[in-house]
TORLO-179914 format. One record per residue (C-alpha): y, z, x; residue number from 0; residue in three letters. Coordinates in steps of 0.1 Angstrom, whole numbers, plus 5000, padded with zeros to 4 digits. Layout:
N
Y,Z,X,NUM,ALA
...
***
This chain:
476
4882,4681,4795,0,MET
4897,4687,4830,1,LYS
4870,4697,4855,2,LYS
4875,4716,4888,3,PHE
4854,4728,4916,4,ASP
4872,4761,4914,5,LEU
4893,4779,4888,6,ILE
4914,4809,4901,7,VAL
4928,4833,4876,8,ILE
4959,4850,4891,9,GLY
4984,4840,4918,10,SER
4987,4873,4937,11,GLY
4978,4876,4974,12,PRO
4941,4873,4968,13,ALA
4943,4844,4943,14,GLY
4968,4824,4962,15,GLU
4950,4825,4996,16,LYS
4916,4817,4980,17,ALA
4930,4787,4961,18,ALA
4948,4774,4992,19,ALA
4916,4777,5014,20,LYS
4894,4759,4989,21,ALA
4920,4731,4985,22,ALA
4923,4729,5023,23,TYR
4885,4722,5025,24,PHE
4890,4694,5000,25,GLY
4879,4710,4967,26,TYR
4896,4704,4934,27,LYS
4913,4737,4924,28,VAL
4931,4750,4893,29,ALA
4951,4782,4892,30,LEU
4961,4800,4860,31,ILE
4991,4823,4860,32,GLU
5004,4842,4829,33,LYS
5037,4853,4844,34,GLU
5068,4832,4848,35,LEU
5069,4840,4885,36,LYS
5041,4837,4911,37,TYR
5028,4863,4934,38,GLY
5014,4890,4912,39,GLY
5020,4926,4919,40,ALA
5021,4920,4956,41,GLY
5053,4900,4952,42,VAL
5068,4910,4919,43,GLN
5061,4946,4911,44,THR
5042,4963,4940,45,GLY
5039,4957,4977,46,THR
5071,4937,4986,47,LEU
5095,4953,4960,48,PRO
5087,4989,4971,49,SER
5089,4980,5008,50,LYS
5122,4962,5003,51,THR
5136,4992,4984,52,LEU
5126,5014,5013,53,LYS
5145,4993,5038,54,GLU
5175,4992,5014,55,THR
5174,5030,5011,56,ALA
5174,5033,5049,57,LEU
5203,5010,5052,58,TYR
5225,5024,5025,59,LEU
5218,5060,5035,60,SER
5220,5055,5072,61,GLY
5192,5080,5076,62,ILE
5182,5068,5110,63,TYR
5217,5062,5123,64,GLN
5234,5095,5114,65,LYS
5251,5109,5144,66,GLY
5233,5086,5169,67,VAL
5265,5067,5179,68,PHE
5289,5096,5175,69,GLY
5298,5089,5139,70,VAL
5279,5093,5107,71,ASP
5274,5060,5088,72,LYS
5292,5060,5055,73,GLU
5288,5035,5027,74,VAL
5322,5019,5021,75,GLY
5321,5023,4984,76,ARG
5300,5043,4960,77,GLU
5265,5029,4960,78,THR
5253,5017,4927,79,GLY
5220,5006,4913,80,VAL
5230,4970,4918,81,HIS
5233,4976,4956,82,ASP
5200,4993,4956,83,PHE
5181,4965,4938,84,LEU
5200,4935,4952,85,TYR
5177,4928,4982,86,ARG
5146,4935,4962,87,LYS
5156,4907,4938,88,ASN
5164,4883,4966,89,VAL
5130,4889,4983,90,VAL
5109,4886,4951,91,THR
5127,4854,4940,92,ASN
5123,4839,4974,93,HIS
5086,4848,4977,94,MET
5079,4834,4942,95,HIS
5092,4801,4954,96,LYS
5072,4804,4987,97,THR
5040,4809,4968,98,VAL
5048,4781,4944,99,GLY
5055,4757,4973,100,HIS
5022,4767,4990,101,ASN
5002,4759,4958,102,LEU
5020,4726,4954,103,GLU
5015,4717,4991,104,LYS
4978,4722,4987,105,HIS
4976,4700,4956,106,GLY
4965,4729,4934,107,ILE
4970,4723,4896,108,GLN
4988,4753,4881,109,VAL
4983,4762,4844,110,PHE
5007,4786,4827,111,GLU
4992,4811,4803,112,GLY
4965,4836,4798,113,TYR
4930,4827,4810,114,GLY
4899,4840,4792,115,SER
4862,4832,4795,116,PHE
4846,4810,4768,117,GLN
4814,4810,4789,118,ASP
4806,4813,4826,119,GLN
4821,4779,4834,120,ASN
4848,4773,4807,121,HIS
4882,4790,4807,122,ILE
4905,4789,4778,123,LYS
4942,4789,4786,124,ILE
4965,4804,4760,125,SER
5001,4795,4766,126,GLY
5027,4770,4755,127,ALA
4999,4745,4757,128,ILE
4964,4756,4748,129,GLU
4934,4740,4764,130,GLU
4899,4747,4778,131,ILE
4891,4737,4814,132,ILE
4858,4736,4833,133,TYR
4852,4752,4867,134,GLY
4820,4750,4888,135,LYS
4831,4784,4903,136,PHE
4855,4810,4888,137,ILE
4875,4835,4909,138,LEU
4890,4864,4890,139,VAL
4921,4877,4909,140,ALA
4940,4893,4880,141,THR
4952,4924,4899,142,GLY
4959,4957,4884,143,SER
4985,4975,4863,144,TYR
4998,5011,4861,145,PRO
4974,5034,4843,146,TYR
4990,5051,4812,147,HIS
4976,5084,4801,148,PRO
4979,5089,4763,149,GLU
4999,5122,4767,150,ASN
5028,5107,4786,151,ILE
5056,5093,4763,152,PRO
5066,5062,4784,153,PHE
5099,5048,4772,154,ASP
5106,5024,4802,155,ASN
5141,5040,4804,156,LYS
5137,5075,4817,157,ARG
5099,5080,4817,158,ILE
5087,5052,4840,159,LEU
5057,5038,4858,160,ASP
5056,5020,4892,161,SER
5065,4987,4874,162,ASP
5093,4998,4852,163,THR
5110,5019,4879,164,VAL
5120,4985,4894,165,LEU
5143,4979,4864,166,ASN
5163,5012,4863,167,ILE
5199,5008,4851,168,LYS
5214,5037,4869,169,HIS
5206,5062,4897,170,PHE
5190,5094,4885,171,PRO
5206,5126,4896,172,LYS
5171,5140,4899,173,SER
5136,5127,4895,174,ILE
5100,5141,4892,175,CYS
5072,5120,4906,176,VAL
5037,5128,4892,177,LEU
5011,5119,4918,178,GLY
5010,5121,4956,179,ALA
4991,5090,4964,180,GLY
5006,5060,4983,181,VAL
5028,5048,4955,182,ILE
5041,5083,4945,183,GLY
5049,5093,4981,184,CYS
5066,5060,4989,185,GLU
5089,5062,4959,186,TYR
5095,5099,4963,187,ALA
5108,5094,4999,188,THR
5128,5063,4988,189,ILE
5147,5084,4962,190,PHE
5149,5113,4986,191,GLY
5166,5091,5012,192,ALA
5191,5080,4986,193,MET
5201,5117,4981,194,GLY
5184,5120,4947,195,VAL
5169,5155,4941,196,LYS
5132,5148,4941,197,THR
5101,5167,4930,198,PHE
5065,5157,4935,199,ILE
5039,5172,4912,200,VAL
5003,5169,4925,201,ASN
4971,5183,4911,202,ASP
4956,5189,4946,203,ARG
4966,5209,4976,204,ASN
4975,5180,4999,205,LYS
4989,5145,4998,206,ILE
4972,5113,5008,207,LEU
4938,5128,5012,208,GLY
4924,5098,5032,209,PHE
4949,5105,5061,210,LEU
4941,5127,5091,211,ASP
4950,5161,5078,212,ALA
4974,5169,5106,213,GLU
4994,5137,5099,214,VAL
4994,5144,5062,215,SER
5008,5179,5069,216,GLU
5035,5163,5092,217,SER
5046,5140,5064,218,LEU
5049,5170,5040,219,VAL
5071,5187,5066,220,ASP
5093,5156,5068,221,GLN
5096,5154,5030,222,MET
5106,5190,5028,223,ARG
5132,5184,5056,224,LYS
5146,5156,5034,225,ASN
5149,5181,5005,226,ASP
5119,5168,4986,227,ILE
5100,5197,4968,228,LYS
5063,5193,4964,229,ILE
5045,5213,4938,230,LEU
5008,5215,4948,231,PHE
4979,5224,4925,232,ASN
5000,5217,4895,233,ASN
5003,5193,4866,234,SER
5026,5186,4836,235,ILE
5015,5198,4803,236,VAL
5044,5190,4780,237,ASP
5073,5166,4779,238,TYR
5105,5171,4759,239,GLU
5129,5141,4757,240,ILE
5163,5149,4743,241,PRO
5180,5123,4721,242,GLU
5211,5126,4742,243,ASP
5205,5106,4774,244,ASP
5230,5128,4792,245,GLU
5207,5158,4788,246,LYS
5178,5163,4812,247,PRO
5141,5158,4805,248,LEU
5123,5191,4801,249,ARG
5089,5191,4818,250,LEU
5066,5221,4814,251,THR
5042,5226,4843,252,LEU
5007,5241,4843,253,LYS
5021,5269,4864,254,SER
5046,5278,4836,255,GLY
5076,5265,4855,256,GLU
5101,5242,4838,257,ILE
5116,5211,4855,258,LEU
5148,5197,4842,259,ASN
5152,5162,4856,260,VAL
5170,5130,4849,261,ASP
5140,5107,4853,262,MET
5102,5109,4855,263,PHE
5079,5085,4874,264,LEU
5042,5084,4868,265,PHE
5024,5073,4899,266,ALA
4988,5085,4895,267,ALA
4966,5055,4894,268,GLY
4962,5019,4884,269,ARG
4936,5000,4863,270,SER
4921,4966,4868,271,GLY
4937,4939,4847,272,ARG
4907,4926,4827,273,ILE
4919,4930,4791,274,LYS
4917,4896,4774,275,GLY
4894,4881,4799,276,LEU
4864,4884,4775,277,ASN
4842,4900,4802,278,CYS
4819,4914,4775,279,ASP
4815,4880,4759,280,ARG
4798,4866,4790,281,ILE
4781,4898,4802,282,GLY
4803,4903,4832,283,LEU
4796,4938,4846,284,LYS
4826,4961,4849,285,THR
4832,4996,4863,286,GLY
4855,5025,4861,287,LYS
4892,5020,4855,288,ARG
4885,4984,4842,289,GLU
4874,4971,4876,290,THR
4849,4942,4881,291,ILE
4817,4950,4900,292,LEU
4809,4927,4930,293,VAL
4786,4926,4960,294,ASN
4795,4922,4996,295,ASP
4802,4885,4991,296,LYS
4826,4894,4962,297,PHE
4801,4878,4938,298,GLN
4797,4893,4904,299,THR
4764,4896,4885,300,ASN
4770,4861,4873,301,ILE
4764,4839,4904,302,PRO
4792,4814,4900,303,ASN
4819,4840,4892,304,ILE
4836,4860,4919,305,TYR
4863,4886,4919,306,ALA
4887,4898,4946,307,VAL
4918,4920,4951,308,GLY
4930,4950,4930,309,ASP
4907,4940,4901,310,VAL
4877,4952,4921,311,ILE
4893,4985,4932,312,GLY
4893,5001,4966,313,PHE
4910,4994,4991,314,PRO
4934,4975,4969,315,ALA
4957,4964,4998,316,LEU
4975,4931,4999,317,ALA
4962,4926,5034,318,SER
4926,4931,5026,319,THR
4929,4912,4992,320,SER
4940,4880,5010,321,MET
4909,4882,5032,322,GLU
4886,4890,5003,323,GLN
4899,4858,4986,324,GLY
4891,4837,5017,325,ARG
4857,4853,5022,326,ILE
4848,4845,4986,327,ALA
4855,4809,4993,328,ILE
4833,4810,5023,329,THR
4803,4820,5002,330,HIS
4811,4797,4973,331,MET
4814,4765,4993,332,PHE
4795,4775,5025,333,ASP
4825,4769,5048,334,THR
4808,4792,5074,335,ALA
4841,4805,5089,336,ASP
4847,4840,5075,337,LEU
4815,4857,5063,338,PRO
4826,4893,5058,339,SER
4856,4916,5057,340,LEU
4861,4936,5090,341,THR
4854,4973,5087,342,ASP
4884,4979,5111,343,VAL
4917,4974,5094,344,PHE
4949,4994,5092,345,PRO
4964,5014,5064,346,TYR
5002,5014,5061,347,GLY
5022,5038,5040,348,ILE
5058,5029,5037,349,TYR
5072,5063,5033,350,THR
5103,5077,5051,351,VAL
5091,5081,5078,352,PRO
5063,5055,5078,353,GLU
5027,5065,5084,354,VAL
4999,5042,5096,355,SER
4963,5047,5108,356,MET
4932,5028,5119,357,VAL
4898,5042,5127,358,GLY
4885,5077,5121,359,ILE
4903,5109,5114,360,THR
4896,5143,5131,361,GLU
4878,5154,5099,362,GLU
4855,5124,5101,363,GLN
4848,5130,5138,364,ALA
4839,5166,5130,365,ILE
4816,5155,5101,366,ALA
4799,5129,5123,367,GLN
4795,5156,5150,368,LYS
4813,5134,5176,369,ILE
4824,5151,5208,370,GLU
4860,5141,5207,371,TYR
4894,5149,5221,372,SER
4929,5139,5214,373,VAL
4961,5128,5230,374,GLY
4996,5130,5216,375,TYR
5030,5114,5224,376,SER
5063,5120,5206,377,PHE
5089,5094,5199,378,PHE
5116,5117,5211,379,ARG
5099,5119,5246,380,ASP
5101,5081,5252,381,THR
5132,5063,5265,382,ALA
5132,5040,5234,383,ARG
5129,5070,5211,384,GLY
5159,5086,5228,385,MET
5180,5054,5226,386,ILE
5172,5053,5188,387,MET
5181,5089,5184,388,GLY
5147,5099,5169,389,ASP
5149,5134,5157,390,THR
5121,5133,5130,391,ASP
5093,5145,5153,392,ASN
5075,5113,5149,393,GLY
5043,5110,5171,394,TYR
5013,5089,5179,395,LEU
4979,5106,5180,396,LYS
4948,5091,5197,397,LEU
4913,5103,5189,398,ILE
4888,5094,5215,399,PHE
4852,5100,5225,400,ASP
4852,5128,5251,401,ARG
4823,5114,5271,402,ASN
4832,5077,5272,403,THR
4870,5079,5266,404,LYS
4866,5051,5240,405,VAL
4894,5051,5214,406,ILE
4880,5060,5179,407,LEU
4912,5064,5158,408,GLY
4949,5059,5161,409,VAL
4974,5077,5138,410,HIS
5012,5072,5138,411,ILE
5040,5089,5119,412,ILE
5075,5077,5126,413,GLY
5098,5047,5127,414,TYR
5080,5013,5122,415,ILE
5046,5030,5124,416,ALA
5031,5001,5103,417,THR
5041,4976,5131,418,GLU
5030,4998,5160,419,LEU
4995,5003,5146,420,ILE
4983,4968,5153,421,HIS
4979,4973,5190,422,TYR
4959,5004,5180,423,GLY
4937,4983,5157,424,MET
4927,4961,5187,425,GLU
4919,4992,5208,426,LEU
4895,5005,5181,427,VAL
4880,4972,5173,428,ARG
4874,4962,5209,429,GLU
4863,4998,5219,430,LYS
4889,5001,5246,431,LYS
4893,5033,5266,432,THR
4921,5055,5277,433,LEU
4919,5038,5311,434,ASP
4924,5004,5296,435,ASN
4956,5016,5279,436,ILE
4969,5032,5311,437,ILE
4963,5000,5331,438,SER
4983,4980,5305,439,THR
5020,4971,5313,440,VAL
5044,4974,5283,441,PHE
5080,4963,5281,442,ASN
5103,4991,5290,443,TYR
5118,5007,5271,444,PRO
5097,5002,5240,445,THR
5078,5023,5216,446,LEU
5045,5009,5228,447,HIS
5048,5033,5257,448,ASN
5037,5059,5231,449,LEU
5001,5046,5237,450,TYR
5004,5052,5274,451,LYS
5018,5086,5272,452,TYR
4992,5097,5246,453,ALA
4965,5084,5269,454,SER
4978,5105,5298,455,TYR
4980,5135,5275,456,ASP
4944,5128,5265,457,GLY
4933,5127,5301,458,LEU
4951,5159,5307,459,GLY
4932,5176,5279,460,ASN
4899,5164,5294,461,LEU
4909,5177,5328,462,ALA
4916,5210,5313,463,GLY
4882,5210,5295,464,LYS
4900,5211,5262,465,LYS
4885,5196,5230,466,ILE
4903,5196,5197,467,LYS
4884,5206,5167,468,LYS
4896,5215,5132,469,ALA
4932,5215,5143,470,GLY
4928,5238,5172,471,GLU
4926,5234,5210,472,LEU
4894,5251,5222,473,ILE
4890,5258,5259,474,LYS
4855,5257,5272,475,GLU
***
């Protein structure tokens, strides 16, 4: 029997980085992957594909170039689904090879097939070759999959989830997206940018509830500007699928309205991928939506078994999953280099326009009874924004402690917000003040001047004795 110091199940961002770190420290590592291509949802069906499709939609639609240089950008020929999916396929194929090369470079032995627990140390691999291997430690990094409610008649052709939408054969004339979380909003704005008539059905009264409410509302305004219709406090109660594919789907809403659309995308949740692992067999504790329960070291109730990434639930980000994998290795092998996950990390939503945030929201500041104020700056008011022709009302919002001027939260909506946020992350993590930002010299013209202008605006609010609470400026 082959024996290893560590067996990793899954080659997504969490599994790959954990395996590579353990191998780097000289441990013998095996990795089990059931798919033909490496990278898990992060590379093949989730993070990278959707972000690549967003960039493709921006390019093909010319949404950020229209009228900027005196002419509207026009696609030279009718855009087809092949054009839309081309770059996505290039990126996922390349990253599959990159992950494979990284595993090979670190001397990690890869097994193809499904991994399942025989006991707490032995994993059975079911594939072209079946065998059982031994691991002193086991790391479960099997990711997640789209949740499928029983009442939705998925056919992977016109009624889709966030995986199967990547394999569409034609552009829909119209699409309904159920769910206004990150995945739903991203795909809705991608299709909207491509000129597809898009509807979002959401059972709540706002989108992306973890965002600062003002930013969330700004994104809703931009969606409506791009002709995306959002149906709040609603749901779909009936689905009618005609035999003729040329005829629209008929979706009956809780409100009584009928939507006639070409395609339907379910984007309202994912579940941990633990089916077939035999968690019950070894007494591994699991939680809601098929997640695995872990402590702050990412250790399960069985001491030598750890779990990281989407399979443990929130925050289920590729960025944090990588670090979770590395932290788990720290505690398995006492490498003493990365003991815990930072509590200051950014969120990036790759909508059109992008949204990103770090630190606290206004609502959290109010709940924590913090005396705070805010500062704003708009893309259109910066030289770089003017050069780019920004007309989308993108802005940067600083939330800071009124007494100390320490930055508590940074919120950005607009072009490359997910890139601009990283300077904000350092501000929050290092407890920098408005004065620190103002004394910093940025290249000119660049969008980083948004930070300086927002700081001056914040100082102006303080000088005027203004403090922002619950979306209003209140003068003392």
